[in-house]
Structures are given as structure tokens and as C-alpha cells.
LOZA-540989 format. One record per residue (C-alpha): residue number from 1; x, y, z; residue in three letters; chain. Coordinates in pm, whole numbers, plus 50000, padded with zeros to 5 digits. Example, Ala and Ser with C-alpha at 12.3 -4.5 7.8 and 13.67 -1.06 7.14 Angstrom:
<palums>
{1,{51230,49550,50780},ALA,A}
{2,{51367,49894,50714},SER,A}
</palums>
This chain:
<palums>
{1,{24591,81174,01547},MET,A}
{2,{24530,81550,01531},ASN,A}
{3,{24223,81509,01754},TYR,A}
{4,{24431,81321,02008},LEU,A}
{5,{24696,81596,02023},VAL,A}
{6,{24422,81858,02050},PHE,A}
{7,{24252,81664,02333},ALA,A}
{8,{24578,81629,02527},VAL,A}
{9,{24656,82001,02491},ILE,A}
{10,{24301,82098,02590},ALA,A}
{11,{24312,81871,02896},ALA,A}
{12,{24649,82014,02999},PHE,A}
{13,{24533,82374,02964},LEU,A}
{14,{24207,82317,03150},SER,A}
{15,{24371,82154,03454},ALA,A}
{16,{24362,82384,03758},PRO,A}
{17,{24695,82523,03866},GLN,A}
{18,{24802,82649,04207},ILE,A}
{19,{24914,83007,04192},ALA,A}
{20,{25261,83079,04326},TYR,A}
{21,{25119,83328,04575},GLU,A}
{22,{24894,83061,04725},GLN,A}
{23,{25162,82809,04809},THR,A}
{24,{25218,82789,05182},THR,A}
{25,{25565,82638,05163},SER,A}
{26,{25711,82970,05042},ASP,A}
{27,{25549,83182,05316},PHE,A}
{28,{25846,83140,05548},ASN,A}
{29,{26118,83154,05285},SER,A}
{30,{26393,83412,05347},PRO,A}
{31,{26274,83614,05047},LEU,A}
{32,{25912,83622,05166},ALA,A}
{33,{26019,83724,05516},ILE,A}
{34,{26246,83998,05381},ALA,A}
{35,{25968,84133,05159},LEU,A}
{36,{25723,84144,05450},ARG,A}
{37,{25978,84320,05671},GLU,A}
{38,{26059,84571,05396},ALA,A}
{39,{25690,84648,05348},ASN,A}
{40,{25645,84691,05722},THR,A}
{41,{25944,84927,05746},LYS,A}
{42,{25824,85125,05447},ALA,A}
{43,{25488,85174,05615},GLU,A}
{44,{25658,85295,05935},GLU,A}
{45,{25837,85587,05765},VAL,A}
{46,{25675,85902,05902},PRO,A}
{47,{25562,86183,05677},LYS,A}
{48,{25827,86451,05653},LEU,A}
{49,{25754,86800,05784},PRO,A}
{50,{25681,87051,05510},GLU,A}
{51,{26001,87245,05579},VAL,A}
{52,{26206,86930,05512},LEU,A}
{53,{26025,86885,05180},GLU,A}
{54,{26125,87244,05090},ARG,A}
{55,{26483,87180,05201},ILE,A}
{56,{26500,86870,04979},ALA,A}
{57,{26374,87073,04684},MET,A}
{58,{26650,87328,04738},CYS,A}
{59,{26926,87079,04811},GLU,A}
{60,{26857,86834,04528},SER,A}
{61,{26539,86938,04349},GLN,A}
{62,{26377,86666,04561},GLY,A}
{63,{26572,86395,04380},GLN,A}
{64,{26783,86126,04546},HIS,A}
{65,{26925,85986,04221},PHE,A}
{66,{27074,86153,03914},ASP,A}
{67,{26966,86085,03554},GLU,A}
{68,{27188,85777,03533},SER,A}
{69,{27039,85626,03850},GLY,A}
{70,{27336,85700,04075},LYS,A}
{71,{27289,85856,04417},VAL,A}
{72,{27334,86233,04403},LEU,A}
{73,{27667,86357,04533},VAL,A}
{74,{27729,86719,04631},GLY,A}
{75,{27847,86954,04360},GLU,A}
{76,{28094,87126,04596},TYR,A}
{77,{28147,86850,04852},ASN,A}
{78,{28156,86487,04744},LYS,A}
{79,{28059,86379,05096},TYR,A}
{80,{27715,86544,05070},ASP,A}
{81,{27486,86258,04977},ILE,A}
{82,{27137,86221,04835},GLY,A}
{83,{26810,86408,04855},LYS,A}
{84,{26901,86604,05170},PHE,A}
{85,{27274,86629,05088},GLN,A}
{86,{27366,86465,05418},ILE,A}
{87,{27738,86494,05481},ASN,A}
{88,{27861,86145,05562},VAL,A}
{89,{28176,86271,05732},LEU,A}
{90,{27972,86476,05977},TYR,A}
{91,{27651,86272,06010},TRP,A}
{92,{27775,85923,05918},GLY,A}
{93,{27810,85808,06279},ASP,A}
{94,{27456,85921,06360},LEU,A}
{95,{27322,85741,06054},ALA,A}
{96,{27504,85423,06154},GLU,A}
{97,{27388,85455,06515},GLU,A}
{98,{27027,85487,06396},LEU,A}
{99,{27071,85196,06155},GLY,A}
{100,{27009,85399,05840},HIS,A}
{101,{27200,85408,05513},ASP,A}
{102,{27206,85763,05370},VAL,A}
{103,{27276,85616,05026},TYR,A}
{104,{26917,85486,05015},THR,A}
{105,{26637,85737,04976},GLU,A}
{106,{26452,85605,05281},GLU,A}
{107,{26769,85614,05491},GLY,A}
{108,{26852,85965,05372},ASN,A}
{109,{26504,86084,05469},GLU,A}
{110,{26517,85909,05807},ALA,A}
{111,{26854,86064,05894},VAL,A}
{112,{26734,86407,05776},ALA,A}
{113,{26430,86373,06001},LEU,A}
{114,{26646,86270,06299},ALA,A}
{115,{26878,86567,06239},ILE,A}
{116,{26580,86802,06207},TYR,A}
{117,{26418,86671,06526},GLU,A}
{118,{26738,86734,06722},LYS,A}
{119,{26883,87046,06556},TYR,A}
{120,{26600,87202,06359},GLY,A}
{121,{26688,87354,06022},THR,A}
{122,{27034,87482,06131},ALA,A}
{123,{27227,87206,05947},PRO,A}
{124,{27080,87334,05618},TRP,A}
{125,{27157,87702,05685},LYS,A}
{126,{27355,87738,05360},TRP,A}
{127,{27042,87681,05152},SER,A}
{128,{26810,87883,05380},LYS,A}
{129,{26762,88162,05124},LYS,A}
{130,{26602,87903,04898},CYS,A}
{131,{26376,87710,05138},TRP,A}
{132,{26281,87991,05381},ASN,A}
{133,{26057,88176,05134},LYS,A}
</palums>
């Protein structure tokens, strides 16, 4: 009897299995499509200019989230959001027009880049003493 149980278990374990990643029926599932699109969008994010990296370090120490995992909010102005402290009252329409969410790190970076490309560093003039060294 023990040999029979052992043989059944051995046969079960030695049978080839199809890996989840290899199944073709899931290739067009909504989740698979969303993951591919997210990966594509992530690859399209351009590298930030060095001055924007310095600005982020001064505005938020380069962090988009606080220690508890919440998006950083301005110390003096609760409408200043994230890594680049983008003011949603002032820049919210631009962010929406561009299709970015400043509450995500990628969206915050993309809006910061769009602002920089149009206005230069002027929107971050209050922290210039820090990043213009």
C-alpha cells in the first residue's frame, strides 16, 4: 500500500506542467494588456535634466513618498505635491491636460519636465539658493 501511494505521488510530481507565463489564453487578458502598456509607458519616460534632479533633491530630498508611504505634501502649502512639490491649484489643469497624475511619482516627474520645458526653472525660484550651487 505504501508503495502504491509513493508511486502515485511520484507520477504526479513528475508530470510536466505548463507554466502560467506560457499559456496563450491569458495573453490578451485585461491584466496582461495593462501590464504591457504600463511597461511601455515606463520605458517612454525621458531622463530628467540634471537641474531637475537637483531641484527634486531640494524640494523633497528626491523622495515622492514619506516614511509611511503617503505622497509628500508641502510643509507650508498643502497643495504642493510630491517629489517636485507641484502645486495642484496652479498646475493641476496642465497635469490633467497632459494626462498625468501628480500624485504618482511618474506623473509628478512628467509634469515637472513639461513645466521646465516651457518655463525653465522659474517655477522653483523659492528653492533656487539650494539647487543653484
